[in-house]
N, CA, C and O atoms as a Tinker XYZ file with bonds, in Angstrom:
   536  protein
     1  N     72.549000   71.877000  153.152000    73     2
     2  CA    72.248000   71.005000  154.296000    64     1     3
     3  C     71.861000   69.522000  153.953000    63     2     4     5
     4  O     72.363000   68.606000  154.604000    81     3
     5  N     70.966000   69.276000  152.926000    73     3     6
     6  CA    70.685000   67.995000  152.653000    64     5     7
     7  C     71.635000   67.491000  151.582000    63     6     8     9
     8  O     72.230000   68.203000  150.773000    81     7
     9  N     71.707000   66.041000  151.691000    73     7    10
    10  CA    72.724000   65.459000  150.969000    64     9    11
    11  C     72.065000   64.659000  149.960000    63    10    12    13
    12  O     71.023000   65.132000  149.507000    81    11
    13  N     72.509000   63.402000  149.462000    73    11    14
    14  CA    71.879000   62.760000  148.531000    64    13    15
    15  C     70.399000   62.162000  148.873000    63    14    16    17
    16  O     69.986000   62.067000  150.029000    81    15
    17  N     69.800000   61.850000  147.948000    73    15    18
    18  CA    68.404000   61.211000  148.086000    64    17    19
    19  C     68.800000   59.844000  148.527000    63    18    20    21
    20  O     69.602000   59.197000  147.855000    81    19
    21  N     68.283000   59.378000  149.612000    73    19    22
    22  CA    68.584000   58.037000  150.287000    64    21    23
    23  C     67.437000   57.159000  149.690000    63    22    24    25
    24  O     67.765000   56.099000  149.157000    81    23
    25  N     66.092000   57.520000  149.736000    73    23    26
    26  CA    65.082000   56.713000  149.310000    64    25    27
    27  C     63.780000   57.367000  149.068000    63    26    28    29
    28  O     63.520000   58.410000  149.667000    81    27
    29  N     62.954000   56.849000  148.252000    73    27    30
    30  CA    61.568000   57.193000  148.077000    64    29    31
    31  C     60.688000   56.073000  148.747000    63    30    32    33
    32  O     60.953000   54.892000  148.520000    81    31
    33  N     59.704000   56.407000  149.521000    73    31    34
    34  CA    58.968000   55.445000  150.206000    64    33    35
    35  C     57.472000   55.402000  149.613000    63    34    36    37
    36  O     56.751000   56.385000  149.445000    81    35
    37  N     57.161000   54.092000  149.337000    73    35    38
    38  CA    55.803000   53.872000  148.845000    64    37    39
    39  C     55.051000   52.999000  149.757000    63    38    40    41
    40  O     55.441000   51.850000  149.967000    81    39
    41  N     53.904000   53.519000  150.359000    73    39    42
    42  CA    52.983000   52.565000  151.105000    64    41    43
    43  C     52.118000   51.614000  150.280000    63    42    44    45
    44  O     51.337000   52.021000  149.419000    81    43
    45  N     52.275000   50.477000  150.549000    73    43    46
    46  CA    51.563000   49.381000  149.832000    64    45    47
    47  C     50.540000   48.639000  150.837000    63    46    48    49
    48  O     50.765000   48.580000  152.046000    81    47
    49  N     49.413000   48.087000  150.240000    73    47    50
    50  CA    48.524000   47.332000  151.091000    64    49    51
    51  C     49.092000   45.934000  151.245000    63    50    52    53
    52  O     48.672000   45.278000  152.198000    81    51
    53  N     49.986000   45.394000  150.442000    73    51    54
    54  CA    50.627000   43.938000  150.595000    64    53    55
    55  C     51.940000   43.909000  150.172000    63    54    56    57
    56  O     52.283000   43.798000  148.995000    81    55
    57  N     52.761000   44.019000  151.229000    73    55    58
    58  CA    54.165000   44.028000  151.130000    64    57    59
    59  C     54.726000   42.808000  150.146000    63    58    60    61
    60  O     55.509000   43.072000  149.234000    81    59
    61  N     54.310000   41.581000  150.377000    73    59    62
    62  CA    54.850000   40.401000  149.647000    64    61    63
    63  C     54.474000   40.569000  148.052000    63    62    64    65
    64  O     55.252000   40.287000  147.141000    81    63
    65  N     53.366000   40.994000  147.911000    73    63    66
    66  CA    52.625000   41.159000  146.233000    64    65    67
    67  C     53.586000   42.145000  145.739000    63    66    68    69
    68  O     54.251000   41.823000  144.754000    81    67
    69  N     53.789000   43.464000  146.345000    73    67    70
    70  CA    54.512000   44.613000  145.808000    64    69    71
    71  C     55.956000   44.184000  145.621000    63    70    72    73
    72  O     56.538000   44.478000  144.577000    81    71
    73  N     56.575000   43.483000  146.610000    73    71    74
    74  CA    58.005000   42.957000  146.501000    64    73    75
    75  C     58.144000   42.153000  145.125000    63    74    76    77
    76  O     59.017000   42.386000  144.289000    81    75
    77  N     57.197000   41.216000  145.021000    73    75    78
    78  CA    57.140000   40.272000  143.970000    64    77    79
    79  C     57.037000   41.220000  142.581000    63    78    80    81
    80  O     57.866000   41.025000  141.693000    81    79
    81  N     56.198000   42.054000  142.445000    73    79    82
    82  CA    56.016000   42.808000  141.349000    64    81    83
    83  C     57.313000   43.425000  140.892000    63    82    84    85
    84  O     57.652000   43.372000  139.710000    81    83
    85  N     58.182000   44.123000  142.002000    73    83    86
    86  CA    59.355000   44.745000  141.620000    64    85    87
    87  C     60.410000   43.778000  141.096000    63    86    88    89
    88  O     61.142000   44.075000  140.152000    81    87
    89  N     60.470000   42.545000  141.772000    73    87    90
    90  CA    61.467000   41.500000  141.387000    64    89    91
    91  C     61.062000   40.993000  139.775000    63    90    92    93
    92  O     61.883000   40.961000  138.858000    81    91
    93  N     59.733000   40.639000  139.661000    73    91    94
    94  CA    59.404000   40.081000  138.477000    64    93    95
    95  C     59.250000   40.965000  137.302000    63    94    96    97
    96  O     59.627000   40.554000  136.205000    81    95
    97  N     58.744000   42.117000  137.427000    73    95    98
    98  CA    58.322000   42.939000  136.380000    64    97    99
    99  C     59.382000   43.912000  136.156000    63    98   100   101
   100  O     59.616000   44.288000  135.007000    81    99
   101  N     60.032000   44.344000  137.130000    73    99   102
   102  CA    61.222000   45.299000  136.998000    64   101   103
   103  C     62.578000   44.654000  137.047000    63   102   104   105
   104  O     63.582000   45.315000  136.781000    81   103
   105  N     62.640000   43.431000  137.366000    73   103   106
   106  CA    64.010000   42.846000  137.560000    64   105   107
   107  C     64.899000   43.294000  138.734000    63   106   108   109
   108  O     66.119000   43.132000  138.718000    81   107
   109  N     64.208000   43.885000  139.790000    73   107   110
   110  CA    64.812000   44.594000  140.938000    64   109   111
   111  C     65.277000   43.638000  141.926000    63   110   112   113
   112  O     64.696000   42.568000  142.107000    81   111
   113  N     66.372000   44.018000  142.606000    73   111   114
   114  CA    66.849000   43.291000  143.739000    64   113   115
   115  C     66.084000   43.914000  144.988000    63   114   116   117
   116  O     66.182000   45.101000  145.301000    81   115
   117  N     65.357000   43.031000  145.624000    73   115   118
   118  CA    64.525000   43.436000  146.860000    64   117   119
   119  C     65.147000   42.851000  147.952000    63   118   120   121
   120  O     65.574000   41.704000  147.826000    81   119
   121  N     65.295000   43.550000  149.192000    73   119   122
   122  CA    65.804000   43.147000  150.424000    64   121   123
   123  C     64.921000   42.125000  151.046000    63   122   124   125
   124  O     63.832000   41.881000  150.528000    81   123
   125  N     65.295000   41.542000  152.069000    73   123   126
   126  CA    64.599000   40.766000  153.100000    64   125   127
   127  C     63.580000   41.702000  153.679000    63   126   128   129
   128  O     63.874000   42.898000  153.678000    81   127
   129  N     62.410000   41.324000  154.179000    73   127   130
   130  CA    61.585000   42.127000  154.850000    64   129   131
   131  C     62.001000   42.404000  156.172000    63   130   132   133
   132  O     62.654000   41.545000  156.764000    81   131
   133  N     61.701000   43.548000  156.763000    73   131   134
   134  CA    62.071000   44.040000  158.177000    64   133   135
   135  C     60.820000   44.467000  158.791000    63   134   136   137
   136  O     59.958000   45.040000  158.125000    81   135
   137  N     60.673000   44.191000  160.135000    73   135   138
   138  CA    59.573000   44.761000  160.916000    64   137   139
   139  C     60.132000   45.651000  161.843000    63   138   140   141
   140  O     60.995000   45.355000  162.670000    81   139
   141  N     59.531000   46.926000  161.656000    73   139   142
   142  CA    59.936000   48.073000  162.629000    64   141   143
   143  C     58.872000   48.501000  163.691000    63   142   144   145
   144  O     58.357000   49.617000  163.616000    81   143
   145  N     58.535000   47.599000  164.700000    73   143   146
   146  CA    57.348000   48.057000  165.450000    64   145   147
   147  C     57.364000   49.377000  166.081000    63   146   148   149
   148  O     56.286000   49.897000  166.373000    81   147
   149  N     58.401000   49.940000  166.310000    73   147   150
   150  CA    58.574000   51.413000  166.690000    64   149   151
   151  C     58.071000   52.388000  165.701000    63   150   152   153
   152  O     57.721000   53.512000  166.062000    81   151
   153  N     58.016000   51.976000  164.379000    73   151   154
   154  CA    57.519000   52.718000  163.391000    64   153   155
   155  C     56.150000   52.325000  162.894000    63   154   156   157
   156  O     55.501000   53.035000  162.125000    81   155
   157  N     55.715000   51.098000  163.392000    73   155   158
   158  CA    54.457000   50.332000  162.969000    64   157   159
   159  C     54.453000   50.075000  161.536000    63   158   160   161
   160  O     53.429000   50.251000  160.876000    81   159
   161  N     55.552000   49.666000  161.014000    73   159   162
   162  CA    55.555000   49.246000  159.634000    64   161   163
   163  C     56.392000   48.032000  159.450000    63   162   164   165
   164  O     57.206000   47.697000  160.311000    81   163
   165  N     56.207000   47.327000  158.290000    73   163   166
   166  CA    57.010000   46.202000  157.662000    64   165   167
   167  C     57.394000   46.784000  156.379000    63   166   168   169
   168  O     56.646000   47.502000  155.716000    81   167
   169  N     58.832000   46.386000  155.980000    73   167   170
   170  CA    59.263000   47.040000  154.798000    64   169   171
   171  C     60.365000   46.366000  154.127000    63   170   172   173
   172  O     61.053000   45.604000  154.807000    81   171
   173  N     60.645000   46.535000  152.859000    73   171   174
   174  CA    61.710000   46.162000  152.090000    64   173   175
   175  C     62.302000   47.320000  151.529000    63   174   176   177
   176  O     61.730000   48.409000  151.481000    81   175
   177  N     63.745000   47.038000  150.993000    73   175   178
   178  CA    64.309000   48.140000  150.041000    64   177   179
   179  C     64.555000   47.513000  148.822000    63   178   180   181
   180  O     65.157000   46.440000  148.777000    81   179
   181  N     64.066000   48.192000  147.644000    73   179   182
   182  CA    64.427000   47.961000  146.366000    64   181   183
   183  C     65.687000   48.784000  146.042000    63   182   184   185
   184  O     65.627000   50.007000  146.162000    81   183
   185  N     66.938000   48.128000  145.598000    73   183   186
   186  CA    68.074000   48.659000  145.242000    64   185   187
   187  C     67.893000   49.248000  143.663000    63   186   188   189
   188  O     67.594000   48.497000  142.734000    81   187
   189  N     68.095000   50.554000  143.513000    73   187   190
   190  CA    68.043000   51.024000  142.207000    64   189   191
   191  C     69.488000   51.382000  141.687000    63   190   192   193
   192  O     69.640000   51.902000  140.582000    81   191
   193  N     70.486000   51.100000  142.477000    73   191   194
   194  CA    71.766000   51.301000  142.122000    64   193   195
   195  C     72.330000   52.625000  142.617000    63   194   196   197
   196  O     73.472000   52.623000  143.077000    81   195
   197  N     71.614000   53.782000  142.563000    73   195   198
   198  CA    71.947000   55.183000  143.106000    64   197   199
   199  C     71.095000   55.467000  144.088000    63   198   200   201
   200  O     71.323000   56.534000  144.659000    81   199
   201  N     69.968000   54.699000  144.554000    73   199   202
   202  CA    69.351000   55.031000  145.598000    64   201   203
   203  C     68.337000   53.886000  145.847000    63   202   204   205
   204  O     68.541000   52.790000  145.326000    81   203
   205  N     67.216000   54.111000  146.651000    73   203   206
   206  CA    66.531000   52.947000  147.107000    64   205   207
   207  C     64.937000   53.429000  146.854000    63   206   208   209
   208  O     64.642000   54.603000  146.632000    81   207
   209  N     64.101000   52.492000  146.913000    73   207   210
   210  CA    62.744000   52.438000  146.959000    64   209   211
   211  C     62.458000   51.659000  147.965000    63   210   212   213
   212  O     62.855000   50.494000  147.976000    81   211
   213  N     61.595000   52.274000  149.140000    73   211   214
   214  CA    61.238000   51.592000  150.270000    64   213   215
   215  C     59.779000   51.428000  150.162000    63   214   216   217
   216  O     59.010000   52.385000  150.075000    81   215
   217  N     59.352000   49.979000  150.173000    73   215   218
   218  CA    58.041000   49.511000  150.075000    64   217   219
   219  C     57.562000   49.244000  151.442000    63   218   220   221
   220  O     58.194000   48.412000  152.094000    81   219
   221  N     56.566000   49.807000  151.964000    73   219   222
   222  CA    56.124000   49.653000  153.368000    64   221   223
   223  C     54.568000   49.349000  153.424000    63   222   224   225
   224  O     53.701000   49.826000  152.692000    81   223
   225  N     54.415000   48.434000  154.474000    73   223   226
   226  CA    52.946000   48.258000  154.847000    64   225   227
   227  C     52.777000   48.421000  156.304000    63   226   228   229
   228  O     53.702000   48.152000  157.071000    81   227
   229  N     51.516000   48.897000  156.760000    73   227   230
   230  CA    51.227000   49.185000  158.112000    64   229   231
   231  C     51.264000   47.781000  158.829000    63   230   232   233
   232  O     50.918000   46.755000  158.242000    81   231
   233  N     51.709000   47.798000  160.149000    73   231   234
   234  CA    51.659000   46.478000  160.690000    64   233   235
   235  C     50.256000   46.213000  161.289000    63   234   236   237
   236  O     49.876000   45.059000  161.489000    81   235
   237  N     49.483000   47.303000  161.576000    73   235   238
   238  CA    48.085000   47.127000  162.018000    64   237   239
   239  C     47.506000   48.467000  162.029000    63   238   240   241
   240  O     48.239000   49.363000  161.610000    81   239
   241  N     46.359000   48.773000  162.418000    73   239   242
   242  CA    45.547000   49.858000  162.319000    64   241   243
   243  C     45.944000   51.036000  163.301000    63   242   244   245
   244  O     45.312000   52.092000  163.305000    81   243
   245  N     46.973000   50.809000  164.093000    73   243   246
   246  CA    47.579000   51.792000  164.851000    64   245   247
   247  C     48.847000   52.405000  164.199000    63   246   248   249
   248  O     49.399000   53.395000  164.681000    81   247
   249  N     49.227000   51.856000  163.227000    73   247   250
   250  CA    50.514000   52.320000  162.590000    64   249   251
   251  C     50.298000   53.735000  162.038000    63   250   252   253
   252  O     49.195000   54.133000  161.662000    81   251
   253  N     51.349000   54.425000  162.014000    73   251   254
   254  CA    51.368000   55.892000  161.507000    64   253   255
   255  C     50.885000   55.892000  160.070000    63   254   256   257
   256  O     50.340000   56.904000  159.630000    81   255
   257  N     51.041000   54.886000  159.360000    73   255   258
   258  CA    50.670000   54.915000  157.891000    64   257   259
   259  C     49.212000   54.278000  157.658000    63   258   260   261
   260  O     48.714000   54.093000  156.547000    81   259
   261  N     48.641000   53.989000  158.832000    73   259   262
   262  CA    47.371000   53.443000  158.547000    64   261   263
   263  C     46.223000   54.536000  158.079000    63   262   264   265
   264  O     45.312000   54.121000  157.362000    81   263
   265  N     46.245000   55.700000  158.408000    73   263   266
   266  CA    45.410000   56.757000  157.968000    64   265   267
   267  C     45.825000   57.018000  156.371000    63   266   268   269
   268  O     44.970000   57.192000  155.503000    81   267
   269  N     47.079000   57.020000  156.142000    73   267   270
   270  CA    47.328000   57.089000  154.794000    64   269   271
   271  C     46.786000   55.979000  153.866000    63   270   272   273
   272  O     46.304000   56.276000  152.772000    81   271
   273  N     46.857000   54.787000  154.269000    73   271   274
   274  CA    46.257000   53.625000  153.599000    64   273   275
   275  C     44.692000   53.651000  153.544000    63   274   276   277
   276  O     44.022000   53.153000  152.639000    81   275
   277  N     44.215000   54.297000  154.632000    73   275   278
   278  CA    42.725000   54.398000  154.588000    64   277   279
   279  C     42.263000   55.343000  153.446000    63   278   280   281
   280  O     41.268000   55.124000  152.756000    81   279
   281  N     43.115000   56.458000  153.310000    73   279   282
   282  CA    42.768000   57.451000  152.301000    64   281   283
   283  C     43.233000   56.949000  150.882000    63   282   284   285
   284  O     42.639000   57.419000  149.912000    81   283
   285  N     44.316000   55.973000  150.658000    73   283   286
   286  CA    44.642000   55.604000  149.463000    64   285   287
   287  C     44.843000   54.098000  149.593000    63   286   288   289
   288  O     45.970000   53.627000  149.742000    81   287
   289  N     43.757000   53.353000  149.537000    73   287   290
   290  CA    44.031000   51.874000  149.940000    64   289   291
   291  C     44.626000   51.243000  148.844000    63   290   292   293
   292  O     44.866000   50.073000  149.141000    81   291
   293  N     45.000000   51.543000  147.595000    73   291   294
   294  CA    45.830000   50.884000  146.637000    64   293   295
   295  C     47.212000   51.277000  146.997000    63   294   296   297
   296  O     48.105000   50.695000  146.380000    81   295
   297  N     47.579000   52.227000  147.950000    73   295   298
   298  CA    48.960000   52.569000  148.208000    64   297   299
   299  C     49.368000   53.787000  147.317000    63   298   300   301
   300  O     48.634000   54.229000  146.433000    81   299
   301  N     50.553000   54.273000  147.612000    73   299   302
   302  CA    50.904000   55.409000  146.845000    64   301   303
   303  C     52.254000   55.899000  147.552000    63   302   304   305
   304  O     52.749000   55.296000  148.505000    81   303
   305  N     52.782000   57.026000  147.000000    73   303   306
   306  CA    53.906000   57.715000  147.447000    64   305   307
   307  C     53.788000   58.217000  148.919000    63   306   308   309
   308  O     52.836000   58.949000  149.191000    81   307
   309  N     54.527000   57.937000  149.721000    73   307   310
   310  CA    54.442000   58.282000  151.142000    64   309   311
   311  C     55.514000   59.472000  151.421000    63   310   312   313
   312  O     55.109000   60.595000  151.720000    81   311
   313  N     56.702000   59.221000  151.325000    73   311   314
   314  CA    57.711000   60.255000  151.610000    64   313   315
   315  C     59.070000   60.238000  150.890000    63   314   316   317
   316  O     59.424000   59.270000  150.219000    81   315
   317  N     59.726000   61.205000  151.032000    73   315   318
   318  CA    61.086000   61.136000  150.313000    64   317   319
   319  C     62.081000   61.328000  151.468000    63   318   320   321
   320  O     61.836000   62.078000  152.413000    81   319
   321  N     63.101000   60.688000  151.362000    73   319   322
   322  CA    64.242000   60.704000  152.520000    64   321   323
   323  C     65.488000   61.359000  151.995000    63   322   324   325
   324  O     65.911000   60.954000  150.912000    81   323
   325  N     66.085000   62.251000  152.577000    73   323   326
   326  CA    67.257000   62.749000  152.118000    64   325   327
   327  C     68.389000   62.537000  153.496000    63   326   328   329
   328  O     68.040000   62.531000  154.676000    81   327
   329  N     69.633000   62.392000  153.049000    73   327   330
   330  CA    70.757000   62.239000  154.053000    64   329   331
   331  C     71.084000   63.522000  154.438000    63   330   332   333
   332  O     71.039000   64.475000  153.660000    81   331
   333  N     71.461000   63.612000  155.778000    73   331   334
   334  CA    72.140000   64.802000  156.218000    64   333   335
   335  C     73.450000   64.235000  157.259000    63   334   336   337
   336  O     73.484000   63.126000  157.791000    81   335
   337  N     74.385000   65.208000  157.368000    73   335   338
   338  CA    75.511000   64.671000  158.052000    64   337   339
   339  C     75.178000   64.900000  159.703000    63   338   340   341
   340  O     75.552000   64.088000  160.549000    81   339
   341  N     74.566000   65.892000  159.964000    73   339   342
   342  CA    74.357000   66.098000  161.262000    64   341   343
   343  C     72.759000   66.490000  161.532000    63   342   344   345
   344  O     72.337000   67.623000  161.298000    81   343
   345  N     71.925000   65.422000  162.052000    73   343   346
   346  CA    70.645000   65.601000  162.279000    64   345   347
   347  C     70.217000   66.682000  163.184000    63   346   348   349
   348  O     69.303000   67.466000  162.929000    81   347
   349  N     70.898000   66.678000  164.206000    73   347   350
   350  CA    70.515000   67.799000  165.312000    64   349   351
   351  C     70.639000   69.321000  164.790000    63   350   352   353
   352  O     69.857000   70.216000  165.110000    81   351
   353  N     71.722000   69.465000  163.955000    73   351   354
   354  CA    72.076000   70.692000  163.344000    64   353   355
   355  C     70.903000   71.053000  162.319000    63   354   356   357
   356  O     70.337000   72.146000  162.310000    81   355
   357  N     70.647000   70.125000  161.565000    73   355   358
   358  CA    69.605000   70.224000  160.467000    64   357   359
   359  C     68.219000   70.716000  161.016000    63   358   360   361
   360  O     67.556000   71.633000  160.532000    81   359
   361  N     67.895000   69.956000  162.103000    73   359   362
   362  CA    66.580000   70.196000  162.594000    64   361   363
   363  C     66.612000   71.573000  163.317000    63   362   364   365
   364  O     65.594000   72.263000  163.333000    81   363
   365  N     67.784000   71.994000  163.927000    73   363   366
   366  CA    67.767000   73.324000  164.525000    64   365   367
   367  C     67.659000   74.319000  163.585000    63   366   368   369
   368  O     66.927000   75.273000  163.850000    81   367
   369  N     68.342000   74.278000  162.364000    73   367   370
   370  CA    68.327000   75.234000  161.373000    64   369   371
   371  C     66.806000   75.232000  160.726000    63   370   372   373
   372  O     66.315000   76.273000  160.290000    81   371
   373  N     66.194000   74.127000  160.706000    73   371   374
   374  CA    64.853000   74.177000  160.046000    64   373   375
   375  C     63.953000   74.798000  161.096000    63   374   376   377
   376  O     63.255000   75.750000  160.748000    81   375
   377  N     63.899000   74.377000  162.291000    73   375   378
   378  CA    63.131000   75.019000  163.342000    64   377   379
   379  C     63.191000   76.690000  163.262000    63   378   380   381
   380  O     62.208000   77.431000  163.252000    81   379
   381  N     64.462000   77.056000  163.213000    73   379   382
   382  CA    64.875000   78.531000  163.166000    64   381   383
   383  C     64.131000   79.286000  162.110000    63   382   384   385
   384  O     63.820000   80.469000  162.255000    81   383
   385  N     63.835000   78.538000  160.984000    73   383   386
   386  CA    63.037000   79.360000  159.982000    64   385   387
   387  C     61.657000   78.913000  159.951000    63   386   388   389
   388  O     61.001000   79.284000  158.978000    81   387
   389  N     61.076000   78.178000  160.837000    73   387   390
   390  CA    59.716000   77.830000  161.005000    64   389   391
   391  C     59.118000   76.563000  160.401000    63   390   392   393
   392  O     57.907000   76.349000  160.349000    81   391
   393  N     60.181000   75.638000  159.891000    73   391   394
   394  CA    59.753000   74.247000  159.508000    64   393   395
   395  C     59.578000   73.459000  160.727000    63   394   396   397
   396  O     60.330000   73.563000  161.695000    81   395
   397  N     58.480000   72.594000  160.662000    73   395   398
   398  CA    58.079000   71.700000  161.829000    64   397   399
   399  C     58.501000   70.316000  161.678000    63   398   400   401
   400  O     58.316000   69.618000  160.681000    81   399
   401  N     59.175000   69.930000  162.922000    73   399   402
   402  CA    59.567000   68.539000  162.890000    64   401   403
   403  C     58.275000   67.743000  163.633000    63   402   404   405
   404  O     57.709000   68.178000  164.636000    81   403
   405  N     57.968000   66.645000  163.022000    73   403   406
   406  CA    56.797000   65.923000  163.506000    64   405   407
   407  C     57.228000   65.112000  164.780000    63   406   408   409
   408  O     58.380000   65.028000  165.206000    81   407
   409  N     56.174000   64.562000  165.281000    73   407   410
   410  CA    56.346000   63.827000  166.700000    64   409   411
   411  C     56.793000   64.881000  167.820000    63   410   412   413
   412  O     56.414000   66.048000  167.909000    81   411
   413  N     57.606000   64.261000  168.579000    73   411   414
   414  CA    58.164000   64.991000  169.842000    64   413   415
   415  C     59.461000   65.848000  169.639000    63   414   416   417
   416  O     59.928000   66.613000  170.483000    81   415
   417  N     59.999000   65.592000  168.323000    73   415   418
   418  CA    61.100000   66.319000  167.728000    64   417   419
   419  C     62.416000   65.481000  168.101000    63   418   420   421
   420  O     63.514000   65.850000  167.685000    81   419
   421  N     62.284000   64.486000  168.796000    73   419   422
   422  CA    63.492000   63.490000  169.104000    64   421   423
   423  C     63.744000   62.620000  167.839000    63   422   424   425
   424  O     62.823000   62.300000  167.088000    81   423
   425  N     64.844000   62.308000  167.671000    73   423   426
   426  CA    65.122000   61.490000  166.534000    64   425   427
   427  C     64.785000   60.110000  167.007000    63   426   428   429
   428  O     64.859000   59.815000  168.199000    81   427
   429  N     64.352000   59.123000  165.925000    73   427   430
   430  CA    64.167000   57.647000  166.335000    64   429   431
   431  C     65.124000   57.039000  165.313000    63   430   432   433
   432  O     65.568000   57.674000  164.357000    81   431
   433  N     65.411000   55.764000  165.581000    73   431   434
   434  CA    66.178000   55.108000  164.861000    64   433   435
   435  C     65.383000   54.442000  163.527000    63   434   436   437
   436  O     64.389000   53.738000  163.709000    81   435
   437  N     65.799000   54.667000  162.431000    73   435   438
   438  CA    65.240000   54.163000  161.189000    64   437   439
   439  C     65.591000   52.837000  160.741000    63   438   440   441
   440  O     66.452000   52.219000  161.366000    81   439
   441  N     64.998000   52.295000  159.675000    73   439   442
   442  CA    65.347000   51.076000  159.043000    64   441   443
   443  C     66.941000   50.704000  158.763000    63   442   444   445
   444  O     67.426000   49.577000  158.868000    81   443
   445  N     67.593000   51.835000  158.410000    73   443   446
   446  CA    69.063000   51.639000  158.409000    64   445   447
   447  C     69.903000   51.560000  159.643000    63   446   448   449
   448  O     71.125000   51.419000  159.583000    81   447
   449  N     69.241000   51.654000  160.754000    73   447   450
   450  CA    69.993000   51.693000  162.017000    64   449   451
   451  C     70.505000   53.240000  162.279000    63   450   452   453
   452  O     71.399000   53.345000  163.119000    81   451
   453  N     70.061000   54.395000  161.683000    73   451   454
   454  CA    70.550000   55.592000  161.859000    64   453   455
   455  C     69.309000   56.393000  162.356000    63   454   456   457
   456  O     68.155000   55.980000  162.241000    81   455
   457  N     69.664000   57.587000  162.921000    73   455   458
   458  CA    68.586000   58.392000  163.444000    64   457   459
   459  C     67.978000   59.083000  162.352000    63   458   460   461
   460  O     68.628000   59.421000  161.363000    81   459
   461  N     66.641000   59.329000  162.504000    73   459   462
   462  CA    65.742000   59.964000  161.473000    64   461   463
   463  C     64.708000   60.995000  162.161000    63   462   464   465
   464  O     64.277000   60.803000  163.297000    81   463
   465  N     64.386000   61.993000  161.448000    73   463   466
   466  CA    63.352000   62.839000  161.772000    64   465   467
   467  C     62.308000   62.846000  160.458000    63   466   468   469
   468  O     62.648000   62.483000  159.331000    81   467
   469  N     61.009000   63.316000  160.812000    73   467   470
   470  CA    60.202000   63.648000  159.674000    64   469   471
   471  C     59.747000   64.984000  159.757000    63   470   472   473
   472  O     59.564000   65.473000  160.871000    81   471
   473  N     59.521000   65.701000  158.639000    73   471   474
   474  CA    59.357000   67.144000  158.579000    64   473   475
   475  C     57.848000   67.264000  158.143000    63   474   476   477
   476  O     57.394000   66.396000  157.397000    81   475
   477  N     57.077000   68.264000  158.559000    73   475   478
   478  CA    55.690000   68.297000  158.376000    64   477   479
   479  C     55.532000   68.605000  156.795000    63   478   480   481
   480  O     56.196000   69.490000  156.255000    81   479
   481  N     54.583000   67.788000  156.085000    73   479   482
   482  CA    54.412000   68.109000  154.696000    64   481   483
   483  C     53.800000   69.452000  154.263000    63   482   484   485
   484  O     53.851000   69.834000  153.094000    81   483
   485  N     53.200000   70.176000  155.287000    73   483   486
   486  CA    52.739000   71.380000  154.952000    64   485   487
   487  C     53.778000   72.611000  154.702000    63   486   488   489
   488  O     53.575000   73.666000  154.101000    81   487
   489  N     54.926000   72.155000  155.336000    73   487   490
   490  CA    56.050000   73.071000  155.065000    64   489   491
   491  C     56.944000   72.799000  153.843000    63   490   492   493
   492  O     57.888000   73.525000  153.531000    81   491
   493  N     56.553000   71.653000  153.152000    73   491   494
   494  CA    57.288000   71.264000  152.163000    64   493   495
   495  C     56.466000   70.870000  150.812000    63   494   496   497
   496  O     56.672000   69.811000  150.219000    81   495
   497  N     55.511000   71.842000  150.390000    73   495   498
   498  CA    54.720000   71.854000  149.417000    64   497   499
   499  C     53.870000   70.315000  149.279000    63   498   500   501
   500  O     53.635000   69.718000  148.228000    81   499
   501  N     53.532000   69.928000  150.554000    73   499   502
   502  CA    52.672000   68.686000  150.497000    64   501   503
   503  C     53.380000   67.384000  150.582000    63   502   504   505
   504  O     52.777000   66.311000  150.601000    81   503
   505  N     54.801000   67.509000  150.638000    73   503   506
   506  CA    55.572000   66.272000  150.615000    64   505   507
   507  C     56.105000   66.004000  152.048000    63   506   508   509
   508  O     56.730000   66.875000  152.652000    81   507
   509  N     55.861000   64.859000  152.548000    73   507   510
   510  CA    56.520000   64.470000  153.796000    64   509   511
   511  C     57.909000   64.122000  153.511000    63   510   512   513
   512  O     58.196000   63.314000  152.627000    81   511
   513  N     58.799000   64.723000  154.252000    73   511   514
   514  CA    60.185000   64.643000  154.104000    64   513   515
   515  C     60.852000   63.899000  155.450000    63   514   516   517
   516  O     60.545000   64.199000  156.604000    81   515
   517  N     61.684000   63.021000  155.131000    73   515   518
   518  CA    62.406000   62.296000  156.192000    64   517   519
   519  C     63.989000   62.741000  155.995000    63   518   520   521
   520  O     64.562000   62.832000  154.910000    81   519
   521  N     64.529000   62.982000  157.231000    73   519   522
   522  CA    65.902000   63.236000  157.166000    64   521   523
   523  C     66.651000   62.072000  157.896000    63   522   524   525
   524  O     66.247000   61.649000  158.979000    81   523
   525  N     67.603000   61.637000  157.353000    73   523   526
   526  CA    68.340000   60.414000  157.956000    64   525   527
   527  C     69.866000   60.847000  158.157000    63   526   528   529
   528  O     70.509000   61.230000  157.179000    81   527
   529  N     70.452000   60.785000  159.449000    73   527   530
   530  CA    71.639000   61.098000  159.599000    64   529   531
   531  C     72.717000   60.093000  159.053000    63   530   532   533
   532  O     72.617000   58.940000  159.473000    81   531
   533  N     73.623000   60.343000  158.271000    73   531   534
   534  CA    74.468000   59.341000  157.645000    64   533   535
   535  C     75.917000   59.578000  158.017000    63   534   536
   536  O     76.795000   58.832000  157.584000    81   535
């Protein structure tokens, strides 16, 4: 069902500072910042050649990642995103075996302009999983 690893997301308290660290300390190529009000985040992608690292900061205290940042103010690993060919089919197969899709179950458009869904971390050993239709 899942395809390749699309990205690993890291929540950060200061997107500009984190971006600069990846550029200067690791020599990484970092995208321009994007603001996604519907997701409550501002983010960049770090190109690793075969995948990406998503650095994201909350837009404000109502952001879905605000609670995560309150628990881990220095930031940390937030989610892992896998590609799928058919998001509706993947969601149906997962629901049939008891995995929970977060939110209202309807896909939203993610940072790459593709539909995405998130899966409950309690169903995946504590890891928040994002599925992105490619």
